[in-house]
C-alpha positions in Angstrom: -13.9 2.1 -14.9 -17.5 1.4 -15.7 -18.4 5.1 -15.7 -15.5 5.8 -18.1 -16.7 3.5 -20.9 -20.5 3.5 -20.4 -22.3 4.5 -23.5 -19.2 4.6 -25.7 -18.6 3.1 -29.1 -15.6 0.7 -29.2 -13.8 -1.5 -31.7 -11.9 -4.5 -30.5 -9.7 -6.6 -32.7 -8.8 -10.2 -31.9 -12.2 -10.3 -30.2 -12.9 -14.0 -30.8 -10.6 -15.2 -28.0 -8.2 -14.4 -25.2 -7.7 -10.8 -24.1 -9.8 -9.4 -27.0 -12.8 -11.5 -26.0 -12.4 -10.6 -22.4 -12.1 -6.9 -23.3 -15.3 -7.1 -25.4 -17.2 -8.8 -22.6 -16.0 -6.2 -20.0 -16.8 -3.3 -22.2 -20.3 -4.6 -22.9 -20.8 -5.3 -19.2 -19.9 -1.7 -18.4 -22.4 -0.3 -20.9 -20.3 0.2 -24.1 -21.3 -0.8 -27.6 -18.6 -3.0 -29.2 -17.7 -4.0 -32.7 -15.7 -7.2 -32.5 -13.2 -7.9 -35.2 -11.6 -11.3 -35.8 -10.9 -13.9 -38.5 -12.8 -16.6 -36.6 -16.4 -16.1 -37.7 -17.8 -19.0 -35.6 -16.4 -17.7 -32.3 -17.5 -14.2 -33.1 -21.0 -15.5 -33.7 -20.9 -17.3 -30.4 -19.9 -14.2 -28.5 -22.6 -12.1 -30.3 -25.2 -14.6 -29.2 -23.9 -14.5 -25.6 -23.4 -10.8 -25.3 -26.4 -9.7 -27.5 -26.1 -8.4 -31.0 -27.3 -5.0 -30.0 -24.2 -4.6 -27.8 -21.7 -6.7 -29.8 -21.5 -6.5 -33.5 -19.2 -9.1 -35.1 -17.1 -8.2 -38.1 -15.0 -10.9 -39.8 -11.6 -9.8 -41.0 -8.1 -11.4 -41.2 -5.6 -8.7 -40.2 -2.8 -10.6 -41.9 -4.0 -8.3 -44.7 -4.4 -5.0 -42.8 -5.4 -3.0 -45.9 -9.3 -3.3 -45.4 -9.1 -2.5 -41.7 -9.1 1.3 -42.1 -12.3 1.2 -44.2 -13.9 -1.0 -41.5 -13.0 1.7 -38.9 -14.4 4.4 -41.1 -17.6 2.5 -41.7 -18.2 2.0 -38.0 -17.7 5.7 -37.3 -20.1 6.7 -40.1 -22.8 4.2 -39.0 -22.6 5.0 -35.3 -22.0 8.7 -35.6 -18.7 8.7 -33.7 -16.0 6.4 -32.4 -14.7 6.6 -28.8 -12.4 3.6 -28.3 -10.3 1.4 -30.6 -8.4 -1.6 -29.1 -5.8 -2.8 -31.6 -5.4 -6.1 -29.8 -5.0 -8.9 -32.4 -1.7 -10.6 -32.4 0.1 -13.8 -33.3 3.4 -15.5 -32.2 5.9 -17.9 -33.6 8.8 -19.2 -31.5 12.2 -20.6 -32.4 15.5 -19.6 -33.8 15.5 -16.8 -36.4 17.8 -18.8 -38.7 15.0 -21.5 -38.9 12.2 -19.1 -39.5 10.6 -18.8 -43.0 9.7 -15.6 -44.8 5.9 -16.2 -44.5 6.1 -16.5 -40.7 8.1 -13.3 -40.4 5.9 -11.3 -42.7 2.7 -12.5 -41.2 3.8 -11.6 -37.6 4.9 -8.1 -38.7 1.6 -7.5 -40.7 -0.7 -8.6 -37.8 1.3 -7.4 -34.8 2.6 -4.1 -36.2 1.2 -3.0 -39.6 -2.4 -3.6 -38.5 -1.8 -1.5 -35.4 -0.3 1.3 -37.5 -3.1 1.2 -40.1 -5.8 1.0 -37.5 -4.3 3.8 -35.4 -4.1 6.0 -38.4 -7.7 5.4 -39.4 -8.9 5.9 -35.8 -6.9 9.1 -35.4 -8.4 10.6 -38.6 -11.9 10.0 -37.2 -11.0 11.1 -33.6 -9.1 14.2 -34.8 -12.2 15.5 -36.5 -14.4 14.8 -33.5 -11.7 16.1 -31.1 -11.8 13.1 -28.7 -11.2 9.4 -28.5 -8.8 6.8 -27.2 -6.7 4.3 -29.1 -5.3 1.4 -27.1 -2.6 -0.8 -28.7 -1.7 -4.2 -27.3 2.0 -4.9 -27.2 3.6 -7.2 -24.6 6.4 -7.3 -22.1 8.4 -8.3 -25.2 7.9 -4.7 -26.3 10.0 -3.6 -23.3 12.7 -6.3 -23.1 14.2 -8.9 -25.3 12.6 -12.3 -25.5 15.0 -14.9 -26.9 13.6 -17.5 -29.4 10.9 -14.8 -30.2 13.1 -12.3 -31.9 10.6 -11.3 -34.6 7.7 -11.2 -32.2 9.9 -9.0 -29.9 10.7 -6.7 -32.9 7.0 -6.4 -33.7 6.0 -5.5 -30.1 9.0 -3.1 -29.6 7.7 -1.4 -32.8 4.2 -1.1 -31.3 5.5 0.4 -28.0 7.7 3.0 -29.7 5.0 3.8 -32.3 2.3 4.2 -29.6 4.4 6.5 -27.3 5.4 8.7 -30.2 1.8 8.9 -31.5 0.6 9.7 -27.9 2.7 12.9 -28.0 1.5 13.7 -31.5 -2.2 13.1 -30.9 -2.4 15.0 -27.6 -2.8 18.3 -29.3 -6.1 17.4 -30.8 -7.6 15.7 -27.8 -6.9 12.1 -28.7 -5.4 9.7 -26.1 -3.1 6.9 -27.0 -2.1 4.0 -24.6 -0.1 0.8 -25.1 -0.7 -2.3 -23.0 2.3 -4.5 -22.1 1.0 -7.6 -20.4 3.2 -10.4 -19.1 2.0 -14.0 -19.4 -1.7 -14.3 -20.0 -3.4 -17.7 -20.3 -4.8 -17.4 -23.9 -4.9 -19.6 -26.9 -2.1 -17.6 -28.7 0.4 -20.2 -27.5 -1.7 -23.1 -28.7 -1.8 -21.6 -32.2 1.9 -20.5 -32.2 3.6 -21.7 -35.3 6.5 -24.1 -34.2 9.9 -23.2 -35.7 12.3 -26.1 -35.8 12.2 -28.1 -32.6 10.9 -25.3 -30.4 7.8 -26.0 -28.4 6.3 -22.6 -27.3 3.5 -24.2 -25.2 6.0 -26.3 -23.2 8.2 -23.3 -22.6 5.3 -21.2 -21.3 4.2 -24.1 -19.1 7.7 -24.2 -17.5 7.7 -20.5 -16.7 8.2 -19.8 -12.9 5.6 -17.0 -13.0 1.9 -18.1 -13.3 -0.1 -16.7 -16.2 -3.0 -14.5 -15.4 -6.5 -14.9 -16.9 -7.7 -12.9 -19.9 -10.4 -11.4 -17.6 -7.8 -10.1 -15.2 -5.8 -8.8 -18.2 -8.8 -7.0 -19.6 -9.5 -5.5 -16.2 -5.9 -4.2 -15.9 -6.1 -2.7 -19.4 -9.4 -0.9 -18.8 -8.2 0.5 -15.4 -5.1 1.9 -17.2 -7.3 3.3 -20.0 -9.6 5.0 -17.4 -6.4 6.6 -15.9 -5.0 7.5 -19.3 -1.8 5.7 -18.6 0.7 5.9 -21.5 2.1 2.4 -20.9 -0.1 -0.1 -19.0 2.2 -2.8 -17.6 0.8 -5.7 -15.7 0.6 -7.9 -13.7 2.8 -7.1 -10.6 5.3 -9.9 -11.5 5.8 -8.3 -14.9 6.5 -4.9 -13.4 8.9 -6.6 -11.1 10.7 -8.3 -13.9 11.0 -5.2 -16.0 12.1 -3.2 -13.0 14.7 -5.8 -12.2 16.0 -5.6 -15.7 16.5 -1.9 -15.5 18.7 -2.5 -12.5 20.5 -5.6 -13.7 19.8 -6.2 -17.5 22.6 -8.7 -18.0 21.5 -10.9 -15.1 17.8 -10.9 -16.1 18.5 -11.5 -19.8 20.7 -14.5 -18.8 18.1 -16.2 -16.6 15.3 -15.3 -19.2 17.3 -17.0 -22.0 17.9 -20.0 -19.8 14.2 -20.3 -18.9 12.9 -19.9 -22.5 15.5 -22.3 -23.8 14.2 -25.3 -21.8 12.5 -26.9 -24.8 14.9 -25.7 -27.4 18.4 -26.7 -26.2 19.8 -30.2 -26.5 18.7 -31.0 -22.9 15.0 -30.6 -24.0 13.1 -33.8 -24.5 14.8 -35.8 -21.7 12.0 -36.6 -19.3 14.0 -36.7 -16.1 15.9 -33.5 -16.8 12.8 -31.6 -18.0 11.0 -32.7 -14.8 13.8 -31.3 -12.7 13.9 -28.0 -14.7 10.2 -27.5 -14.4 10.0 -28.4 -10.7 12.9 -26.1 -9.8 11.3 -23.3 -11.8 8.2 -23.4 -9.6 10.1 -23.1 -6.2 9.6 -19.8 -4.4 12.3 -17.4 -5.6 13.9 -17.0 -2.1 14.4 -20.8 -2.0 16.1 -20.8 -5.4 18.3 -17.8 -4.5 19.5 -19.2 -1.1 23.1 -19.9 -0.4 25.5 -19.8 2.5 26.8 -16.4 3.2 29.2 -14.8 5.7 27.8 -13.1 8.9 27.0 -9.5 8.4 29.6 -8.4 10.9 32.3 -10.0 8.7 31.0 -8.2 5.6 31.3 -4.6 6.8 34.4 -3.9 4.7 32.9 -5.7 1.7 29.7 -3.7 1.8 31.7 -0.4 2.0 33.8 -1.5 -1.0 30.7 -2.3 -3.0 29.4 1.2 -2.3 32.7 2.7 -3.4 32.6 0.9 -6.7 29.0 2.0 -7.2 30.1 5.6 -6.5 32.7 5.4 -9.2 35.6 5.0 -6.8 34.8 8.0 -4.5 35.6 6.8 -1.0 34.9 9.6 1.5 32.1 8.5 3.8 32.4 11.7 5.8 32.1 11.8 9.6 32.1 8.4 11.4 28.9 9.0 13.5 27.0 6.6 11.2 29.3 3.7 12.1 27.7 3.1 15.6 24.2 2.5 14.3 25.6 0.7 11.2 27.5 -1.8 13.4 24.5 -2.3 15.7 22.3 -2.9 12.7 24.8 -5.5 11.3 24.7 -7.2 14.7 20.9 -7.3 14.8 20.9 -8.8 11.3 23.2 -11.6 12.5 21.6 -12.3 15.9 18.0 -11.4 15.7 16.6 -11.0 12.2 14.6 -13.7 10.4 15.8 -12.9 6.9 15.1 -15.4 4.2 17.7 -15.5 1.3 15.8 -13.0 -0.8 15.5 -10.8 2.3 19.2 -10.9 2.7 19.7 -9.8 -0.9 17.2 -7.0 -0.4 18.8 -5.9 2.9 22.2 -5.8 1.2 20.7 -3.9 -1.7 19.4 -1.3 0.8 22.6 -1.0 2.9 24.9 -0.7 -0.2 22.4 1.8 -1.7 22.5 4.0 1.4 26.3 3.9 1.6 26.5 4.8 -2.0 24.1 7.7 -1.6 26.1 8.9 1.4 29.3 8.9 -0.7 27.7 10.7 -3.7 26.2 13.3 -1.4 29.6 13.9 0.3 31.0 14.3 -3.2 28.5 17.1 -4.0 29.5 19.0 -0.8 33.2 18.6 -1.5 33.0 19.8 -5.1 30.4 22.5 -4.4 31.1 24.1 -1.0 28.7 27.0 -1.9 25.8 24.6 -1.3 26.3 25.1 2.4 25.0 28.6 2.0 21.7 27.6 0.4 18.9 29.0 2.7 16.2 26.8 4.2 13.8 29.2 5.9 10.7 28.3 7.8 10.1 24.9 6.2 6.6 23.4 6.5 6.9 20.0 8.2 4.0 17.6 8.2 4.3 15.0 10.9 2.3 13.2 13.5 1.3 9.6 14.4 1.3 7.3 11.5 -1.8 6.7 9.3 -3.4 10.0 10.3 -3.8 11.4 6.8 -0.3 12.9 6.6 0.5 11.3 3.2 -2.7 12.5 1.6 -2.2 16.0 3.0 1.4 16.0 1.8 0.5 15.0 -1.7 -2.3 17.6 -1.8 -0.1 20.4 -0.4 2.7 19.3 -2.6 0.7 20.1 -5.7 1.0 23.8 -4.8 3.5 25.4 -7.3 4.5 27.9 -4.6 6.3 25.2 -2.5 9.0 22.7 -3.2 8.9 19.0 -2.1 11.4 16.2 -1.7 10.6 14.0 -4.7 11.3 10.2 -4.4 13.7 10.4 -7.3 15.8 13.1 -5.5 15.6 11.5 -2.1 17.2 8.4 -3.6 19.6 10.2 -5.9 20.5 13.4 -4.1 21.6 16.3 -6.4 20.4 19.8 -7.2 16.9 19.4 -8.7 17.3 19.2 -12.5 14.7 20.9 -14.8 11.6 18.7 -14.6 11.3 18.3 -18.4 14.7 16.5 -18.4 13.7 13.8 -15.8 12.3 11.3 -18.3 15.7 11.2 -20.1 17.8 10.6 -16.9 19.1 7.2 -16.0 18.8 7.9 -12.3 15.2 8.8 -12.6 14.5 5.5 -14.3 16.5 3.7 -11.6 14.1 5.3 -9.1 11.1 4.1 -11.0 12.7 0.6 -11.3 13.2 0.5 -7.5 9.5 1.3 -7.0 8.5 -1.3 -9.6 10.6 -3.9 -7.8 9.0 -3.0 -4.4 5.4 -3.1 -5.6 6.1 -6.2 -7.7 7.4 -8.1 -4.7 5.0 -6.7 -2.1 1.5 -7.6 -3.2 -1.0 -4.9 -2.1 1.7 -2.4 -1.0 0.7 0.2 -3.6 -2.8 0.4 -2.2 -1.4 0.8 1.3 1.2 3.5 0.5 1.4 4.8 -3.1 4.7 6.4 -4.2 5.8 7.8 -7.6 9.3 8.6 -8.7 8.4 12.2 -9.5 6.0 12.7 -6.5 6.5 13.9 -3.0 8.3 11.5 -0.7 9.1 11.2 3.0 12.4 12.2 4.5 13.3 8.6 5.4 16.0 8.2 2.7 17.9 11.3 3.9 17.9 10.2 7.6 18.7 6.6 6.6 22.0 7.9 5.1 23.1 8.1 8.8 21.6 4.7 9.5 19.2 6.4 11.9 15.7 5.7 10.7 12.8 3.5 11.7 12.7 1.8 8.2 15.0 -0.9 9.6 12.8 -1.9 12.5 9.7 -1.7 10.3 11.1 -4.0 7.7 12.9 -6.4 10.1 13.0 -7.9 13.5 16.0 -6.0 14.9 15.1 -5.3 18.6 18.7 -4.3 19.6 18.9 -1.7 16.9 15.3 -0.5 17.6 16.1 0.0 21.3 19.3 1.9 20.5 17.5 4.0 17.8 14.5 4.9 20.0 16.7 6.0 22.9 19.0 8.5 21.2 18.9 12.1 20.2 19.7 12.1 16.5 20.6 15.8 16.1 23.6 14.8 13.9 21.4 13.0 11.5 19.2 16.0 11.2 22.2 18.3 10.5 23.0 16.0 7.6 19.3 16.1 6.6 19.5 19.8 6.4 22.6 19.7 4.2 21.0 17.3 1.9 18.0 19.5 1.6 20.3 22.4 0.7 21.8 20.3 -2.2 18.4 19.4 -3.6 16.9 22.9 -3.4 20.0 24.7 -4.7 18.3 25.7 -8.0 15.0 26.7 -6.2 16.2 29.2 -3.7 13.5 31.3 -2.2 10.8 28.6 -2.7 9.5 27.3 0.6 10.1 23.7 1.5 7.3 21.3 2.3 8.6 18.2 4.1 6.7 15.3 5.6 7.6 12.3 7.7 5.6 10.9 10.7 8.9 9.7 12.2 9.9 13.4 12.8 7.5 13.4 15.7 9.7 10.6 17.3 12.7 13.0 17.2 10.9 16.3 17.4 13.6 17.9 19.7 16.4 17.1 17.2 14.3 18.5 14.4 13.6 21.7 16.2 17.2 22.1 17.2 18.4 21.9 13.6 15.3 23.8 12.2 14.4 26.2 14.9 12.0 28.1 12.6 10.2 24.9 11.4 6.5 25.3 11.0 5.1 22.0 12.2 1.7 20.7 10.9 0.8 17.9 13.2 -1.9 15.4 12.1 -4.1 13.6 14.5 -6.5 10.7 14.5 -7.9 8.2 17.1 -4.9 5.8 17.6 -7.3 2.8 17.9 -8.6 3.6 14.3 -5.1 3.5 12.8 -3.0 0.9 14.7 -4.4 -2.1 12.7 -3.8 -0.4 9.4 -0.2 0.4 10.4 0.4 -3.1 11.6 -0.8 -4.3 8.2 1.7 -2.0 6.5 4.6 -3.2 8.7 3.8 -6.9 8.1 3.6 -6.3 4.4 7.1 -4.8 4.4 8.3 -7.6 6.8 7.2 -10.3 4.3 9.5 -8.8 1.7 12.5 -9.9 3.8 11.5 -12.2 6.7 10.2 -15.7 7.1 7.6 -14.6 9.6 6.0 -11.3 10.9 3.9 -12.0 14.0 1.2 -9.4 14.1 0.9 -9.2 17.9 4.7 -8.7 18.3 4.6 -6.0 15.7 1.5 -4.4 17.2 2.9 -4.2 20.7 6.1 -2.7 19.6 4.5 -0.1 17.3 1.9 0.9 19.8 4.7 1.7 22.3 6.8 3.4 19.7 4.0 5.8 18.8 2.7 6.3 22.3 6.2 7.5 23.3 6.3 9.7 20.2 3.0 11.3 21.1 4.3 12.1 24.6 7.5 13.6 23.2 5.4 15.8 21.0 3.3 17.0 23.9 6.5 17.9 25.8 7.9 19.8 22.8 4.6 21.6 22.4 4.7 22.8 26.0 8.2 24.3 25.3 7.4 25.6 21.8 3.6 26.1 21.4 4.1 28.6 18.6 5.8 26.0 16.4 2.7 23.8 16.0 -0.6 23.8 13.9 -3.0 20.9 14.3 -4.9 19.1 11.5 -7.5 16.5 12.6 -8.3 13.6 10.2 -12.0 14.2 10.2 -11.6 17.9 9.3 -9.2 17.0 6.5 -11.6 14.3 5.1 -14.5 16.8 5.1 -12.6 19.6 3.3 -9.1 18.6 2.1 -8.4 21.8 0.1 -9.8 24.1 2.8 -7.8 22.3 5.5 -4.6 22.7 3.5 -5.4 26.4 2.9 -5.9 27.0 6.6 -2.5 25.3 7.4 -0.7 27.5 4.9 -2.5 30.6 6.1 -1.6 29.8 9.7 2.1 29.8 8.7 1.8 33.1 6.7 1.6 31.7 3.2 -1.8 32.5 1.5 -2.8 30.1 -1.2 -2.5 31.8 -4.5 -5.1 31.5 -7.3 -2.8 29.1 -9.2 -2.1 27.2 -6.0 -5.8 26.7 -5.3 -6.5 25.5 -8.8 -3.6 23.0 -8.6 -4.9 21.6 -5.3 -8.4 21.3 -6.6 -7.2 19.6 -9.7 -5.0 17.2 -7.6 -8.0 16.3 -5.4 -10.2 15.6 -8.4 -7.5 13.4 -10.0 -6.8 11.4 -6.9 -10.0 10.1 -5.3 -9.7 7.8 -2.3 -8.8 4.2 -3.3 -7.4 5.2 -6.7 -4.6 2.7 -6.4 -6.6 0.0 -4.8 -8.3 -0.7 -1.5 -6.2 -1.4 1.6 -7.9 -4.5 3.1 -6.7 -5.6 6.5 -8.0 -8.0 9.1 -9.4 -6.1 12.0 -8.0 -6.1 15.5 -6.8 -9.7 15.8 -3.5 -9.3 17.7 -4.9 -9.4 21.3 -5.0 -5.6 22.0 -8.4 -4.1 22.6 -9.4 -0.6 21.6 -9.8 0.3 25.3 -6.2 -0.7 25.9 -5.0 1.5 23.0 -7.1 4.4 24.2 -5.7 4.0 27.7 -2.1 4.0 26.4 -2.7 7.2 24.4 -5.1 8.8 27.0 -2.8 11.8 27.9 -2.2 12.6 24.2 -5.9 12.3 23.2 -7.1 14.4 26.1 -4.6 17.1 25.7 -5.4 17.7 22.0 -9.1 16.9 22.0 -8.9 13.8 19.8 -12.3 12.1 19.6 -12.8 8.3 19.7 -14.0 6.9 16.4 -16.6 4.2 16.1 -15.2 0.8 15.3 -15.5 0.2 11.5 -15.4 -2.9 9.3 -12.1 -4.0 7.8 -10.3 -2.0 5.2 -9.4 1.7 4.8 
């Protein structure tokens, strides 16, 4: 971020306090020159003295009358010679019932929150259009993306800002101007202290009772500037806010109900009673899984119920197809009952996953029944990236997936199987937004998960969702303590699951016949014989790295997923299990290579890190697919746009689970020796 704003000229409104003051300080700290606008002259002067008047120029203006604001923007551009960034951040709030709200409060909120943004954006765009560059950032709120009861006018003003900004972004793109809108959740600023009370409503008390802690203005400013540097259209933060918005896309009625109850704590007749208010506030701060807990039937007794829920979700379609999936399904239900450590929220997430997989199975079967011609879609010589986990396969997949001459399995289509629609229609599709909501929920609940394994709804995804329709996938043992299921899963040949996998690929690629498939999943190496039986012409790209360098990172990934659903995730237990799982997988790969040496091409992690595009080009060339000029340009662009650590740094704890590097090397010795895998020096924590 510092490199993006260094030397730039910026205007920040609402710069005397809260997010605006934090933005100004962060911009100055990163080397920008800031003009701070606010009605509070004293605070502006204090900030100017602290930040230095050369870096921070105060301008006093009350945006309740937005008419003078465009002239201020023009004067800054004329005096400074250009204008690079405008942060329309100022805002006010009033809470209470609309029927009790006066005309002045309504008009002032709309003038400051909406009209000032529109006037300021217009003036900035006039300057930036002439200079052919610039970035306007408008501060809205999570209230701009969902309804906030007892703040109906504030919600209207912020919805207007979101819609206005997204429309302007499309309009301004053609002359090189960027537009972003920031949608923060709760931020600990003075806006609530100054909120005008309407009737008996106490905004401050309501915010204090919220179950989600407010973030600091400094953290909010950092999130906004990171989003600006990435040119994000809609900058939503923090993670709890993304979770809430994602949950609302899935269950809007439920979220709106609980939101209205929470925000009503100081407005309804119960408000004011000290004992009741204390109980409400204390219950609101309990961990969510304690508040959601209730007695439920054993999983074995809910099998019919889970299937019925899936049938309802599939619109009444009830053909689950062949019954091969029932054995692993029933074993999994038994493991959930007898062995798992699910907390109540974990039970809900497990049910969400199980019903979702059953629903996807039904809908996929419906496609086959209604379109039997899909069975004839060719899948020829697919490129399959696999290998031990954390060996660079994801980065290689994303890079090679940028090649326009191949087709990938996108997350959206892995979770909503159908013939791939035209890409320009995706943003209008409800199932695409459902996929985005699922990712938002996952990253909102699992702190740090995005840095460990970043996924986008329209980006390349692993094959796990397709295999999981048969309830034969390692996601169940990664996310839960289910040793009986894991033992069954690891000891079987899942050729039936791979036959279904192929049929699902045929559905998705029906409109892209002739374009070569690029698939990726480390777990394929665990079942390489089944894969090669179903795809005898598969072109395997096997990735390699010193197992001692990756085990700790993978254990960290597993424990992060476990924490979403389970009360505890002992690192040593997870590490011992996963070390054995992948050692066996490496041995199976060696055996398959002896039988089918012509089906494998090797990519070593160090080679890939030294020359990502060159490594990808060699892999394609090995399998008879030269990289076209357009393909090379796409790969190089992807590499520039996705530097390491773009989505955060994966920090983990070092080898602290009682397994030494020598023990890991000994367990993988045959694999390492056979394929010339070098030992890496021990590094510090992180990746």
